N, C-alpha and C positions, 0 to 999 in steps of 0.2 A: 361266383366262387365264394365259399364260406371262409371267413378269416377269423371269426370270433373265437374259435377254439385254439388259435395259435398261441403257443407259450414260448417265450424267448428266454433261454438261459435259466430255466427254473422259476421265472417270474409268473405271476397270475396270468391267465388267458386274457385276450383283449376285451372280450365281452364283459369281464368283471369290472373294468375300470369305469364305465358309465354308472354301474351300481354303486361303486365307491363314491363317485361324485354326488349321486343323489342321497347317499347316506349322510354326507356332510350338509347338503342343502336341507334335507328333511330334519336334521338335528337343529339347524338354525331356525327353521319355521316352527319346530316343536317348542323351542325355548320361548319364542315370541308368542306362541299360542298360550303357554302357561302363564306368561306375564299378563296377557289379555284376560284370561280367566280370573287371575288374582285381582285385577283392577275391577272387574265386574263384581266380584265378591266384596271387595272393599267398599264399592259404591253402595251396595245393599246394606252392609254393616253400618256405614255412617248414617244413612237415612233412617235406618231402624233405631239407631241410638238417639237421633233427634226426636223421633216419635216417643221414645221411652223417657225423654227428659234428661238424658245424660249430659253432663257438662263437657265441653271441648271434644265433640265427637270426631273432629278431623285431626286430632293429635294422637299419634301412636303411643300405646301404653305398655303392652306386653313386650317381652324380649323378642318374640318372633317378628312383630310388626316394627319394632325399633330397628332390628337388623335389616329388614327389607327396606325401610326408609333410608337408612344409611347407604345401602347398596345402590338404591335408585338415585340418591342425591349425587353420589360419586359418578355414576354412569351418565346422568344428565349433564353434569358439569363438564365432564370430559368430552361427551359426544357433541355438545353445542359449541365447543370452543373453536374459534377460527382465527388464523393469523391475519392481521390487518397490516397492510403496507401503505402508509400515507405517501401520496405523491403531491405534486404542485397543485393540481386542480381537483383531485378526488382521492378517495381511499380505495385501494385495491384489496379485495377480500378473497382469501383462498377458501376452498370448500371446508365445511366443518369436519372436525376429527371423526365424528360419527359416520358420516357418509364416506369419507376417505377410507376409514378402517373397514367398512363393509365391502367396498369395492376391492381394496387390497387383499382382504381375506379370500374373496372369490378368486382373484388372480393367483394367489399363492397356492390354493388348493388345485387349481388347474395346472399350474406349472409343475407342482410336485407330482401330480398324476402322470403328466406327460414324460417327465425325465427320470422318474423313480427307477433305480436299478440299472441305468445306462451310463456309460462313459461318454460324455459329450465330445471328448477329443478323439474318440475312435471313429474313423471315417466309415467303418463297416457297420456301425450302428445307426447310420443316418436313415436308412430306409425303415428300420424297425421303429425309430422314433417317429417317423412320418406316419406309419400305420397307427401307432398308439395315439398320436395327436388327432388323427382322423376320428377315432372312436370317442375320444374325449370331447371333440368338437360337436359331434352330432348329438351327444347326450345333453347339450345345453339348450337345444331347441324348445323342449317342453317348458322350461323355466321362463324363457322369453315370452311365450304365449300366455303362460300363467299370469305374468305380471302386466299383460297388455289389456286384458278385458275389463269392461265396465263392471260386470258382475263377477267380481274377482274372488276366487276361492282363497288365495293367500290373504287378501284383505279381510275376508270374512273371519278367517282363523285368527289373524293377528290384530284385528280391530283397527285396520288402516284403510283409509279411503283410496280408491283407485288412482286418483290424480296424484296422491302422495307416493305412489309406487312407480309412477311413470318415469321418474329420473333413473330408478334402478333398472327398469326395463331397457332404457337406452344404454346404460353402462354394461348391462349383461350382453347386449348386442355388440358392444365394442370389445368385450372379452371374447365373444364368439369370433369376431374378426381376427383378434390376436392369435387364438389357437388355430384358426383356419389358415392363417398366414404361416404359422410354424409348420403345420401339416404340409402345405404346398412347398414351403421353402426347403425343408429337409429332403424332399424327393428331388427337387431341382438341383440342390447342392450335391446330391449323390449322382445325378446324371450329368452335371455340367462338365466334370473332367473328361468325359468321353464324348462331348458334343452330342448328347443323346436327347436333349430337351426337344429340339425340333422334330426329331424322329418320333418321339412319344406323342407329341401333339398331332402328328399326321396319322400315325398308325393306331394308337390306343385311344379309342373313343372315350374311355373313362376320364382320360386326362383333360381333354378339351371341355368336356361337360363339367368337370370340377372347376376348371379355370373360369367358365362362364358363371358358375354359382358364386365363386369368390368375387368376381367383378361386380355381380349384382349385390352382394353383401357390402362391398365397398361403397356402392352408390347409396344403399339404404342408410348406412351410418353417416355418410357425408350429408345427404339431404335431410337428416334428422337434426343437424346442428341448429341451434336456436335462430341465428339470422336467416337461414335458408327456410326453415319451416314457418317462421313468422312472416315471411314475405307475402305468401298467399296460402293460408292454412287449409282452405277447402281443397285447393289443388294438391297440397302436400298429402292430405289424407287419402285422396283418390290414388295418386301415384304410389303411395306407401303400400296400400293394399295390393295393387297390381304387382309391385316389385317383390313383395313377399310371396305372392303366388308363383311368380317365375322362379324365385329362389328355391321354394319348396319342391317345385317340379324338377329342377336340375339336380338338386341334392338327392331326390328319390332315384333318378336314373344313374347317379354317380356312385351310390353306395350299395353294399351287398344286402340281400333280403333279410338277413338276421338282425339288422339294426333299423329296419323300416318301422318298427314299433315306435321309435323316437321321432318318426315323421307323422305317423297316423295320430299320435297323441296330440300334437299341436293342431292338426286339422280338426280333430274332435273338439278341442277346447275352443277353437275359433267359432265353430258352428254352434256349440253350446251357448256361448256368450250371445251370438246373434239371435238365436231362437228365444232365449230368455228376454233379451231386449225387445224383440218383436212382440212377445206376449204381454210384457209390461206396457208397451206403447198402446197395444190394442185395448187393454183394460182401462187405461187412463183416458183414452180419447174417443171411445165409442160409447154412446149413451145407453146402448142396449144393456151394458153391464151394470148400470146404475138405475134400476127401476124405481127405487124410493125417491130419488131426486127428480125423476121424470114425473112422478105422481104429484110431487110438491110444486111442480111448475118451475123448477130451477133449471131444467134442461128442455130444449126443444130441438127437434131435428135429429139427424144421425150423429153429428159430431158433438162431443160433450163440452169442449172448452171454447169459449169466446172471450177475447181480451180487448180491453180498451187502452188505446195508446194516447198518452198525454205528454206534450213537450214541457220540459222544465229548464231551469237555468243551466248554463255550462254545457250545452249540447247533450242533455241527458233526457232519456225517455222513461216515463213511468208506465209500466205495463201491468194491468190488473185483470186477473181472472176471478170473477165472482163465483162463489159456491164451487170450488175446485173438487173434482171427483176423487182425489187422492189426499192422503195425509202425509205429514212430514215432521221431522224434528228440527228445532232451530239450528241453523248453521249448515243445513243441507242445500243442495242445488239440484236443478233439473235442466234437461236439455230442451230448449224451446225453439220451435220453428213456426214460421208463418209463410206458407208457400205462395200466398197471393201477393205478398210484398217482396220476399226474397226466396225464390224457388230453390229447392234442393239444398237448403242449408239449415243446420241445427247448431245452436250455440248454448254453452252452459252458463246459467245465471243463478246467482245465489238468491234464495227466497228471502225477501226482506220483511215478511210478515210471519205471524205465528198462526197455527191452526185455529185458535180461538177467535181470530178476526173474521173467519168465514170467507176469506179471500186469499188468493195467492198473488203477491205483489213483487215486482222486480223494478230495479232502477238500473238502466242500461246506459252507460257512457258511450256516446257516438264516436267511434274511431273510424275505421275504413270498412268497406264491405257491407255486410248485413246490418250491423248496428247503425251505420249511417243512414241506410234506407229506412230503418225503423223511425229514426228521428225525423227524417223528411216527411214521412207519411203522417206522423203525429202533428207536425207543423201545418201541413196542408188541410188536415181534417179536423183540427181542434175547433170545438164549438159547433160543428155541424150536427144536425139531428141524426139519430140512429137510423132513421128511415131513408136517408139520402143515399145516393149511389156511392158517394165517397165518405162513408161513415168511418169514424175513428175506431169502431168496433169491428174486429176481424176474427175469423175462425183460426185458432192456433192448435198446435199439437205439442204435447209435453211428454217427456220420457224421464222417469226417475221415481222417487228422489234418490240421489246418490250423496255420499259423504258420511264420514264417521268421526265423531269427536267424543272424548270422555265427558260425561255429564258434569257440568260446572257447578251444579247444586251441591256436590259433595265436598267442596273446598271451603275453608273458613273465610278466606279473603280472595276476592277476584278483582283483577285489574284489566280493564279493556282499553286498548289503544287502537284508534282507527284513523286512517287518512283518507279523505275524500270519499269515494264510493265504498271504501272498506267498512263503512258503517252499516252497509246492507248485511254484513256478516255479524257484527258485534251487537247491533241493536236487538235483533231477535233473541240472542243469547241473554242479553240484559233483561228483556221482558220475560224470558223463561224463569230466571231467578226470582223476579217479582211474582210470577205465578206460584213458585214454590213458597214464597213468604205468605201468600194468600192461603195456601193449603196449610201452612203452620198455624195461621190464625183461625182457620175454620174449626168449628166445634165438632163437626162430624168426622170421625176417624175411620179410615178404611182398614179392614182386616188385611194384614200382610199375608202373602202366600209365596210359594216358590216361583210361581209363574207370573206374579204381579210385582212390578217395581214399587217399592215404598214411596209414598208421596212426601211432600215437604222439601225443605232445603236446609243444608248445614250452614250456608253462607251467612256471615254476620255483617261483613263490610264489603261494599262494592264501589270501585272507583272507575268512572267512565270518562274517557278523554277522547275527544273528536277534533281533528285538525281539518279545517275547511279554508277555502280561499276567500269566500265572500258570503254576504247575506243570502245570495241565491242558493248556495249549497246548503246552508243551515236550514233553509225553508223546506228542504226535502223531508226532514224528520222532525221539524220543530213541534208539530202537534203531538207526535208520539213521545218525544222526550218530555214535553210538558205534562202529558197525561201520566207518564211513568212516575215523575216526581210527585205529582198530586196524589197518586195512589199510594206511593211510599209514605207520604205525610199522614194519610189516613190510617195506614197500618201501624204507625209508630205508637198509637194509643194502646195497641194490643201487644206489639212486639217492641219492647223498649231497647233491646240489645242490637237492633239492626241499624245500619248506617249506609247511606247512599250519597255519593258526591259525583256531580256531573260538571265537567268543564269543557267548554268549546273554545278552541284557539283559532282565531281568524288571522290569516296571513296576508291577504291582499285586499282588504277592505277596511282601512283605518277609519273612514268616515262612519261606517256602521258601528264599530266598537265605541266610538265617541258618542254617537247617537244613543246607543244602548246605555252607556254610563250616565248620560244626561237624564234619560227617562228614569233610571233607577234612583238617581239623586233626588229627582222631583217626587218620587213615590216615598222615599225614606225621609224627606225633609221634615214632615210634621212630627216624627217620632224622635225628638231630640233627646228624650230622657232614656232611650234604650241604650243598654250597654253596648260598646262598640263590637265586641267579639261574640255577642249573643245573637243567634239568628232570630229574625222577627217572626212573630206569630202570623199565621196565614190569614191576615186581614187585608185582603187584596180586592175589596169591592170595586175600586176604581180602575182595576187592571183587567184588560180583556186580552186573553191569549188567542191569537189568531194565526192562521196560515196564509202566507202571501205567495202562493204558488205562482211561479212565472209561467202561467199557462197560455199567455199571449191571447187571452180572450178579450176581444174588443169591447164588448158590453160591460164586462167587469171593470176594465180599465177606465172606461168613461164614467162609470158610477163612482169609482174610487177617486177620480180626479176632482169630483165635486165637493169632496170633503174639505173642510177649512184647513189650510196649510199655514204653518208658521215657520219662518226661516230662523234657524238658530245659528249664529256664527261663533267661531272660536278662533283663537290665535294659533296660527300654524308657524312654528319656528323654521320651517323648511322653505327655501326660496321658491318662488313660482317658476323659476327657470330650471327646475330639477328635471332629470331624465327619468321617464317611467321605465320600470323594469319588469312589469308583469303584463299579463294579457289584457287587451283592451285599454292600454295606456294606464294601467293601475300600478300602484306602488306596492311591492311585496316585501313583507317584513321577514328578514332572515335571522333576527336576534332571538335567542332563547329566553324564556321567562322562567325564573326560579319558582318552584312550586309554592313556597310559603308566601310569596308576594300577593298582595291584595290587588284586585283590578283597579282600585281607586288610586293607587300610587304608581301604576305603570305609565311611564312616559311614552309619548308618541314614538313609534318605531318605524323606520323606513330604511331600505337598503339602497335607495336611489342616490345618485351622485348630486351634490349640491353645487350648482354653478355660480351662484351669487352668495353674498354674505348673509349669514343667518341672523344678523342684527336687524334686518328689515322684515318683520313678520308679515304674513299675509293672512287674510281671512278667507275661509271657505264656507259657503252656505250649505247647510244640511237640511234636507226636506224632512220634516217630522210631522206627525199628526199633532194637531194643536194641543199644547200643554196649558192653554189658558183655563183657569178654574171655571168650570161651568157645570151646571147640573145635568145638562143634556149631552155633554161631551166626555169621552173617556180616553185616557192615554192607552196606547196599544203597544204591547211587547210581543216579539216573535216567540220567545221562550219564557218559561216560568221564571219569575224574578229571582229565585234562589239558585238558578243554574248560572254558573260563572261564565262570562264571555270575556276573553282576553285577547289582546293584540300581540301577536308574536307566535313563536313556536315553543312547544313544551320541552322540558328536560325529562325524558323518560326515566332516567336513572333515579332522580330524586322522587318522582311520583311512585315508582315501584318500591324504593326503600321505605318511604313513609308508610306504605301499606304493609310491608313485611314486618316492620317494627312493632305494629300493634296486633299481628296475627297470633291466634291461639292454636293454630293447627296448620295443615298444609295449605299453601296458597296457589292460585293459578294466575298466570299472565297470558292474556290472549291479545294478539296484535294482527291487524289486517290492514294492508296499505301498500305504498310503494316499496320496492325492494330495499331502498336505503333505510327507511324507517324500520322495516323488519330486521335487517341486519344489525342496526344500532340497538334495538331492543334485545335481540338475542345476545349480543355482546354484553349489554348491561346486566342481564340476568346471570350470565356466567360470572361476571366480576362480583356481583353482589353475593352469589352463592359461595364463591371462594372467600370473599371478605368477611362474611358472616359465619363461615365454617358450618354450613348447614348440616345438621345431624352428625356433628363431630364433637359432641360434648359441650357445645355452647348453649344449647337450648333453642337455637334457631331452627325453625320448621322448614319443611321441604317446599320447593318451588316447581310447579308443573308449568311448562311453556308450550303454547300452541301458536303456530305462525301460519298465516295465509298471506301470500304476496301477489302483486300484479305489477306489470310494467306499463308505463305510459306509452 
């Protein structure tokens, strides 16, 4: 029975209300698309200004750009604000104003469309409201599927990655449940006075089919809650797809034919995404599509990708694919699967390398499920030859790359903050800016065109902060960080206006920070005439930067143990009876370190309880490579001597403020790490934006914030 043409009391027909909803949704997507286009144009304009030698390219000058900068500053400050409720043990954070406003706006549009023109107190309008709510409900299905795909049309238009739209996908499903409940509730309330609900369920097949669809939607929303889907994610994905298939089927047989277009569109979007994903996976993993690499001997066999698994400290696996068949941009991720280790599972991992490396590298923290199997395989096969039956090299499959981020080269100052494996996201971005500096220093200039992004980088000042637990985590990227700083020093002879500061905060390995400080003091001791605040010239002939990867290789350990070892002791004011508070009986420092402080004046820091009097100091031996002066021996540092290594935790607010105060244009703050760190940085950026009155007549420049979080 057709009901779309029904008009109630001079109101628009029912079939027009889904169109009204999509007019509102389309307007919102259109505005976001225009902002994305403006950002792309701004990126090109800034890089072109750098190539032309214009000063302060990241600072808006015309009235148009100043007006937009002010509007963006106000919007960012408001959207990132979140109410924080401190409790005894933790801080409870409400969702940000931006996310809350978007969800509330969607709900308000839906409620207005359902109740417009009706008297809610009139009992004779209940069935009419129920019909209207049904049409509004089914119109939301295409939006839910639009936001769910990996190859996301909304994300492409708005410049937003698929995983950043996933929360909106879940909230739109909850809004769908709300309107479906209103649809069902108003029919039941109209039948209840006559005890007609049971009769309808028995006689009218449309009613019980709709009730099954509603029950399935309730299950989908419930099972998508964070604790439920995190319990066993692979099982969640499987049941999620089956549940949606059942939902779509019952909705189809419950609704009239005139609204089936809102069912076929989601089905088409689902298969469109699956076909595109399948084609991308075939291209990335079948060597037939890469004849040049086959001719060069970089590929052999049918499959294109082979990966080497290496165990690292802190239950982390390094996975490396040499000569990858696809390219990517820093900050993107791919879905990786190895069916010979973990069958029928695919996990998203951030690519920790850049395309110029000629390899695709991942650092995977072993949790439960597939990532734990990866680590166990790496432990068992480490050091075995590639020809053995249990080789550490396995055939893998990749899908991607996915992810979207505003290019950071266009900002005047960039602050990176990472915690633990969050460095897999920030280090490639840091290296990309360094690549832009190399392009600035290059004498060969590329001709700009409409279809080619200008080369170079606007960034003048980069601040990189990484919080690790111990030496083992620092060794993950010690070589890369040291190489980055060495290349930066070489570029300073040509680009005198650039500045790079790298600081590593170690929270659970006080002995390592003391060891590092001892080595630095030994190196710096002969230069007594050097000014205290002036960085030393790079005369580090006696320093060898090396990587001490905890790969558990027996031969390497045996060879390393033959080196001459000297025990260095220092006085520890903490009692030997203290209680360890970290993993592996380590003492984790929870005190924050002020940014201006020098590593040389930071006192030992520990959160552990002291059971005995602190007046009886104890000595702790630290195993160091011999520091005895010898022509045949060299002192060894894990990282470059001018990379600061501190004991404690950073103060993000002071770090960001220091960078903003010297900025000559728009700045960027990028944070990746635990949810607590991300929330604190977001709060600090909002406070600093308000405190400095960004683009409100004070001269303070804009702040772009990008966050990536993970949970332990």
